MARBA-183010 format. One record per residue: residue number from 1; x, y, z of N, C-alpha, C, CB in turn. Coordinates in nm, 2 decimals. Each point is the difference from the previous one (the first is absolute). Glycine has a CB too. Example, Ala and Ser with C-alpha at 12.3 -4.5 7.8 and 13.67 -1.06 7.14 Angstrom:
[bakol 1,[1.32,-0.57,0.78],[-0.09,0.12,0.00],[0.09,0.12,0.00],[-0.19,-0.12,0.12]];
[bakol 2,[0.15,0.23,-0.19],[0.09,0.11,0.00],[-0.08,0.11,0.08],[0.12,-0.06,-0.22]];
***
This chain:
[bakol 1,[2.21,-1.74,0.62],[-0.12,0.05,0.14],[-0.15,0.03,-0.09],[0.22,0.15,0.21]];
[bakol 2,[-0.33,-0.15,-0.17],[-0.09,0.06,-0.09],[-0.07,0.11,0.10],[-0.05,-0.22,-0.17]];
[bakol 3,[-0.01,0.35,0.08],[0.00,0.13,0.08],[-0.16,-0.04,-0.05],[0.26,0.20,0.01]];
[bakol 4,[-0.33,-0.22,0.10],[-0.16,0.02,-0.04],[-0.08,0.12,0.02],[0.00,-0.21,0.03]];
[bakol 5,[-0.11,0.25,-0.11],[-0.01,0.11,0.07],[-0.17,0.01,-0.07],[0.30,0.11,0.04]];
[bakol 6,[-0.39,0.00,-0.04],[-0.13,-0.04,-0.05],[0.01,0.15,-0.11],[-0.16,-0.17,0.24]];
[bakol 7,[0.03,0.14,-0.35],[-0.03,0.12,-0.10],[-0.14,0.06,-0.01],[0.18,-0.12,-0.13]];
[bakol 8,[-0.16,0.20,0.21],[-0.20,0.08,0.00],[0.00,0.02,-0.19],[-0.02,0.24,0.34]];
[bakol 9,[-0.08,-0.28,-0.38],[-0.03,0.07,-0.15],[-0.14,0.08,0.03],[0.12,-0.21,-0.18]];
[bakol 10,[-0.11,0.30,0.09],[-0.13,0.09,0.03],[0.01,0.06,-0.14],[-0.02,0.07,0.29]];
[bakol 11,[-0.12,-0.13,-0.35],[-0.02,0.07,-0.16],[-0.07,0.06,0.09],[0.02,-0.13,-0.25]];
[bakol 12,[-0.09,0.29,0.13],[-0.13,0.14,0.08],[0.08,0.06,-0.08],[-0.11,0.02,0.27]];
[bakol 13,[0.00,0.11,-0.25],[-0.01,0.11,-0.10],[0.17,0.09,0.03],[-0.34,0.02,0.02]];
[bakol 14,[0.35,0.00,-0.13],[0.10,0.13,0.01],[0.02,0.12,0.10],[-0.05,-0.05,-0.22]];
[bakol 15,[-0.12,0.06,0.21],[-0.11,0.15,0.03],[0.07,-0.01,0.17],[-0.31,-0.01,-0.19]];
[bakol 16,[0.35,-0.08,0.24],[-0.02,-0.06,0.20],[0.20,-0.04,0.01],[-0.37,-0.20,0.03]];
[bakol 17,[0.44,0.22,-0.13],[0.11,-0.07,0.00],[0.09,0.06,0.12],[-0.04,-0.05,-0.26]];
[bakol 18,[0.00,0.17,0.29],[0.10,0.10,0.15],[-0.09,-0.02,0.08],[0.12,0.19,-0.08]];
[bakol 19,[-0.23,-0.25,0.08],[-0.07,-0.01,0.11],[0.06,-0.20,0.08],[-0.26,0.24,-0.15]];
[bakol 20,[0.29,-0.29,0.08],[-0.02,-0.14,0.00],[0.20,0.01,0.02],[-0.30,-0.09,-0.20]];
[bakol 21,[0.34,0.18,0.17],[0.20,0.00,0.04],[0.00,0.02,0.17],[0.13,0.16,-0.25]];
[bakol 22,[-0.22,-0.03,0.26],[-0.01,0.03,0.15],[-0.05,-0.09,0.13],[-0.03,0.19,-0.13]];
[bakol 23,[-0.07,-0.30,0.05],[-0.05,-0.11,0.06],[0.15,-0.09,0.06],[-0.25,0.00,-0.18]];
[bakol 24,[0.31,-0.04,-0.02],[0.12,-0.09,0.05],[0.12,0.05,0.09],[-0.06,-0.10,-0.19]];
[bakol 25,[0.07,0.23,0.22],[0.10,0.04,0.05],[-0.05,0.03,0.12],[0.13,0.06,-0.18]];
[bakol 26,[-0.23,-0.07,0.21],[-0.08,0.07,0.17],[-0.03,-0.19,0.07],[-0.23,0.33,-0.11]];
[bakol 27,[0.24,-0.45,-0.02],[0.01,-0.10,0.07],[0.12,-0.07,-0.04],[-0.24,0.00,0.03]];
[bakol 28,[0.39,0.09,0.04],[0.14,-0.11,-0.04],[0.02,-0.02,-0.14],[-0.04,-0.13,0.20]];
[bakol 29,[-0.03,0.15,-0.31],[0.08,0.00,-0.17],[0.10,0.13,0.02],[-0.25,-0.09,-0.18]];
[bakol 30,[0.40,0.01,0.14],[0.12,0.12,0.00],[-0.06,0.06,-0.16],[0.25,-0.14,0.16]];
[bakol 31,[-0.29,0.08,-0.27],[0.05,0.02,-0.15],[-0.12,-0.12,-0.02],[0.32,0.09,-0.03]];
[bakol 32,[-0.31,-0.09,-0.11],[-0.13,-0.07,-0.09],[0.04,0.08,-0.16],[-0.24,-0.03,0.23]];
[bakol 33,[0.18,-0.07,-0.33],[0.05,0.06,-0.11],[-0.20,-0.06,-0.06],[0.39,-0.02,-0.03]];
[bakol 34,[-0.39,0.13,-0.10],[-0.12,0.06,-0.05],[0.03,0.00,-0.11],[-0.07,0.11,0.16]];
[bakol 35,[-0.05,-0.21,-0.24],[0.00,-0.02,-0.16],[-0.13,0.00,-0.01],[0.19,-0.13,-0.06]];
[bakol 36,[-0.20,0.20,-0.09],[-0.09,-0.01,-0.08],[-0.08,-0.13,-0.01],[0.12,0.17,-0.10]];
[bakol 37,[-0.30,-0.17,0.09],[0.00,-0.12,0.03],[-0.15,-0.01,-0.06],[0.17,-0.02,0.22]];
[bakol 38,[-0.20,-0.09,-0.35],[-0.11,-0.02,-0.06],[-0.09,-0.10,0.03],[0.11,0.11,-0.14]];
[bakol 39,[-0.26,-0.15,0.10],[-0.03,-0.15,0.00],[-0.11,0.04,0.03],[0.17,-0.15,0.05]];
[bakol 40,[-0.27,0.06,-0.10],[-0.11,-0.02,0.09],[-0.07,-0.07,0.11],[0.04,0.06,-0.16]];
[bakol 41,[-0.17,0.03,0.26],[-0.04,-0.04,0.09],[-0.11,0.05,0.02],[0.18,-0.04,0.05]];
[bakol 42,[-0.27,0.00,0.07],[-0.11,0.01,0.02],[-0.03,0.18,-0.05],[0.01,-0.24,0.20]];
[bakol 43,[0.05,0.35,-0.19],[-0.05,0.12,-0.03],[0.02,-0.02,-0.19],[0.07,0.14,0.28]];
[bakol 44,[-0.01,-0.22,-0.34],[-0.01,0.04,-0.11],[0.16,-0.01,-0.05],[-0.23,0.14,0.06]];
[bakol 45,[0.29,-0.08,-0.20],[0.11,-0.04,-0.02],[0.08,0.16,0.02],[-0.06,-0.25,-0.17]];
[bakol 46,[0.21,0.21,0.18],[0.02,0.09,0.03],[0.14,0.02,-0.09],[-0.16,0.00,0.22]];
[bakol 47,[0.19,0.06,-0.28],[0.11,0.02,-0.12],[0.13,0.05,0.09],[-0.19,0.10,-0.24]];
[bakol 48,[0.29,-0.13,0.19],[0.17,0.12,0.08],[0.00,0.06,-0.13],[0.20,-0.15,0.18]];
[bakol 49,[-0.30,0.14,-0.28],[0.10,0.16,-0.09],[-0.13,0.05,-0.04],[0.28,-0.07,-0.14]];
[bakol 50,[-0.32,0.11,0.28],[-0.11,0.10,-0.01],[0.11,0.17,-0.07],[-0.22,-0.15,0.27]];
[bakol 51,[0.12,0.18,-0.34],[0.04,0.18,0.01],[0.00,0.06,0.08],[-0.06,0.03,-0.13]];
[bakol 52,[0.14,0.07,0.16],[-0.01,0.12,0.14],[-0.08,0.10,0.04],[0.18,-0.01,-0.03]];
[bakol 53,[-0.30,0.00,-0.05],[-0.10,0.03,0.09],[-0.09,-0.08,0.07],[0.04,0.15,-0.12]];
[bakol 54,[-0.04,-0.31,0.14],[0.02,-0.10,0.08],[0.05,-0.08,0.11],[-0.05,0.04,-0.15]];
[bakol 55,[0.15,0.04,0.11],[0.18,-0.06,0.09],[-0.04,-0.03,0.09],[0.17,0.11,-0.04]];
[bakol 56,[-0.24,0.00,0.14],[-0.03,-0.01,0.15],[-0.10,-0.09,0.03],[0.07,0.22,0.03]];
[bakol 57,[-0.12,-0.29,-0.12],[-0.10,-0.12,0.03],[0.04,-0.15,-0.06],[-0.19,0.19,0.00]];
[bakol 58,[0.34,-0.17,-0.05],[0.05,-0.11,-0.05],[0.04,-0.09,0.15],[0.08,0.12,-0.26]];
[bakol 59,[-0.05,-0.28,0.23],[0.08,-0.10,0.10],[0.12,0.04,0.04],[-0.09,-0.16,-0.10]];
[bakol 60,[0.12,0.12,0.21],[0.11,-0.03,0.03],[0.01,-0.12,0.08],[0.04,0.22,-0.03]];
[bakol 61,[0.14,-0.30,0.03],[-0.01,-0.05,0.06],[0.14,0.05,0.14],[-0.17,-0.17,-0.22]];
[bakol 62,[0.15,0.11,0.34],[0.13,0.08,0.09],[0.05,-0.16,0.08],[-0.13,0.32,0.08]];
[bakol 63,[0.20,-0.28,-0.10],[0.08,-0.17,0.05],[0.09,0.10,0.18],[0.12,-0.20,-0.38]];
[bakol 64,[-0.12,0.07,0.48],[0.06,0.08,0.07],[0.05,-0.18,0.10],[-0.16,0.33,-0.02]];
[bakol 65,[0.32,-0.29,0.05],[0.05,-0.13,0.03],[0.02,0.04,0.16],[0.13,-0.09,-0.25]];
[bakol 66,[-0.21,-0.02,0.35],[0.07,-0.01,0.12],[0.07,-0.14,0.08],[-0.18,0.18,0.00]];
[bakol 67,[0.28,-0.11,0.10],[-0.02,-0.15,0.05],[-0.08,-0.06,0.10],[0.18,0.03,-0.06]];
[bakol 68,[-0.31,0.06,0.15],[-0.04,-0.06,0.10],[-0.12,0.01,-0.08],[0.14,0.05,0.24]];
[bakol 69,[-0.24,-0.19,-0.25],[-0.12,-0.01,-0.09],[-0.14,0.04,0.07],[0.12,-0.18,-0.12]];
[bakol 70,[-0.14,0.22,0.28],[-0.08,0.06,0.03],[-0.05,0.17,-0.07],[0.09,-0.18,0.18]];
[bakol 71,[0.02,0.21,-0.18],[0.06,0.14,-0.04],[0.00,0.00,-0.17],[0.18,0.03,0.23]];
[bakol 72,[-0.21,-0.09,-0.31],[-0.03,-0.02,-0.11],[-0.14,-0.06,-0.03],[0.25,0.00,-0.02]];
[bakol 73,[-0.32,-0.03,0.11],[-0.18,-0.05,0.01],[-0.04,0.12,0.10],[-0.01,-0.32,-0.01]];
[bakol 74,[0.09,0.38,0.05],[-0.09,0.15,0.05],[0.03,0.08,-0.11],[0.02,0.02,0.27]];
[bakol 75,[0.08,0.04,-0.37],[-0.04,0.04,-0.10],[-0.10,-0.02,-0.09],[0.15,0.01,0.06]];
[bakol 76,[-0.17,-0.15,-0.10],[-0.11,0.00,-0.11],[-0.12,0.01,0.11],[0.12,-0.16,-0.22]];
[bakol 77,[-0.19,0.11,0.33],[-0.06,0.02,0.05],[-0.07,0.12,0.04],[0.10,-0.16,-0.01]];
[bakol 78,[0.00,0.28,0.03],[-0.01,0.12,0.01],[-0.06,0.10,-0.11],[0.15,-0.07,0.13]];
[bakol 79,[-0.08,0.04,-0.21],[-0.06,0.05,-0.17],[-0.16,-0.01,-0.03],[0.24,-0.12,-0.09]];
[bakol 80,[-0.20,-0.07,0.10],[-0.12,-0.03,-0.02],[-0.16,0.12,0.02],[0.17,-0.23,0.07]];
[bakol 81,[-0.15,0.20,0.10],[-0.09,0.05,0.11],[-0.05,0.16,-0.05],[0.14,-0.16,0.20]];
[bakol 82,[0.02,0.25,-0.26],[0.02,0.14,0.02],[-0.11,0.02,-0.16],[0.30,0.03,0.17]];
[bakol 83,[-0.27,-0.12,-0.29],[0.01,0.08,-0.12],[-0.11,-0.15,-0.12],[0.34,0.19,0.08]];
[bakol 84,[-0.33,-0.31,-0.02],[-0.03,-0.08,-0.15],[-0.17,0.00,0.08],[0.27,-0.22,-0.12]];
[bakol 85,[-0.34,0.30,0.23],[-0.16,0.03,-0.08],[-0.06,0.10,-0.10],[-0.04,-0.06,0.20]];
[bakol 86,[0.15,0.15,-0.20],[-0.02,0.14,-0.11],[0.09,-0.05,-0.13],[-0.01,0.24,0.22]];
[bakol 87,[0.12,-0.27,-0.20],[0.09,-0.02,-0.11],[0.05,-0.14,-0.06],[0.05,0.20,0.11]];
[bakol 88,[-0.07,-0.24,-0.18],[0.12,-0.16,-0.07],[0.06,-0.06,0.09],[0.09,0.09,-0.20]];
[bakol 89,[-0.08,-0.17,0.20],[0.13,-0.12,0.06],[-0.01,-0.03,0.06],[0.12,0.02,-0.03]];
[bakol 90,[0.00,-0.11,0.02],[0.06,-0.11,0.06],[0.11,-0.05,0.06],[-0.12,-0.01,-0.12]];
[bakol 91,[0.10,-0.04,0.26],[0.18,-0.08,0.00],[0.00,-0.13,0.02],[0.12,0.18,0.12]];
[bakol 92,[0.02,-0.24,-0.12],[0.01,-0.14,0.06],[0.16,0.00,0.00],[-0.24,-0.14,-0.12]];
[bakol 93,[0.29,0.03,0.21],[0.10,-0.01,0.09],[0.05,-0.11,-0.10],[-0.09,0.08,0.27]];
[bakol 94,[0.26,-0.05,-0.25],[0.07,-0.06,-0.09],[0.13,-0.08,0.06],[-0.11,0.18,-0.14]];
[bakol 95,[0.16,-0.30,0.19],[0.14,0.03,0.08],[0.10,-0.03,-0.08],[-0.08,-0.04,0.21]];
[bakol 96,[0.16,0.10,-0.20],[0.12,0.02,-0.11],[0.13,-0.02,0.10],[-0.13,0.19,-0.19]];
[bakol 97,[0.25,-0.24,0.11],[0.11,-0.01,0.04],[0.09,0.14,-0.05],[-0.03,-0.29,0.00]];
[bakol 98,[0.09,0.37,0.07],[0.09,0.07,0.00],[0.12,-0.05,-0.06],[-0.11,0.09,0.18]];
[bakol 99,[0.22,0.00,-0.27],[0.06,-0.09,-0.10],[0.15,0.12,0.05],[-0.25,-0.12,-0.26]];
[bakol 100,[0.20,0.25,0.32],[0.17,0.05,0.02],[-0.10,0.05,0.17],[0.21,0.15,-0.32]];
[bakol 101,[-0.23,-0.22,0.40],[-0.05,0.06,0.15],[0.11,0.15,0.04],[-0.09,-0.31,0.12]];
[bakol 102,[0.17,0.30,-0.15],[0.08,0.10,0.02],[-0.02,0.15,-0.03],[0.12,-0.18,-0.03]];
[bakol 103,[-0.25,0.20,-0.11],[-0.10,0.07,-0.06],[-0.14,0.02,0.05],[0.14,-0.07,-0.16]];
[bakol 104,[-0.12,-0.03,0.23],[-0.13,-0.02,0.08],[-0.04,0.10,0.13],[0.05,-0.24,-0.09]];
***
């Protein structure tokens, strides 16, 4: 039996990660994963290897898996509306399959 779910991915500045985590929890997310992120976009090149002086401005990737598609969309839309006018960021949604549903 397949166990379908939805993964919302948020790539943004580490500076606002605590605020984004609050949005995730307020919108129904019960857990998330945060990893360092680097790349190039409309605001220039961001390296994941920046020194500690500029660490707050480094990028992170936040992944949240939810059973409900609307909750996932709500998280992405809320984060974008609240923060992406003033901070760099992008969100996207993926369909995923849970391999260990008892841990989900």
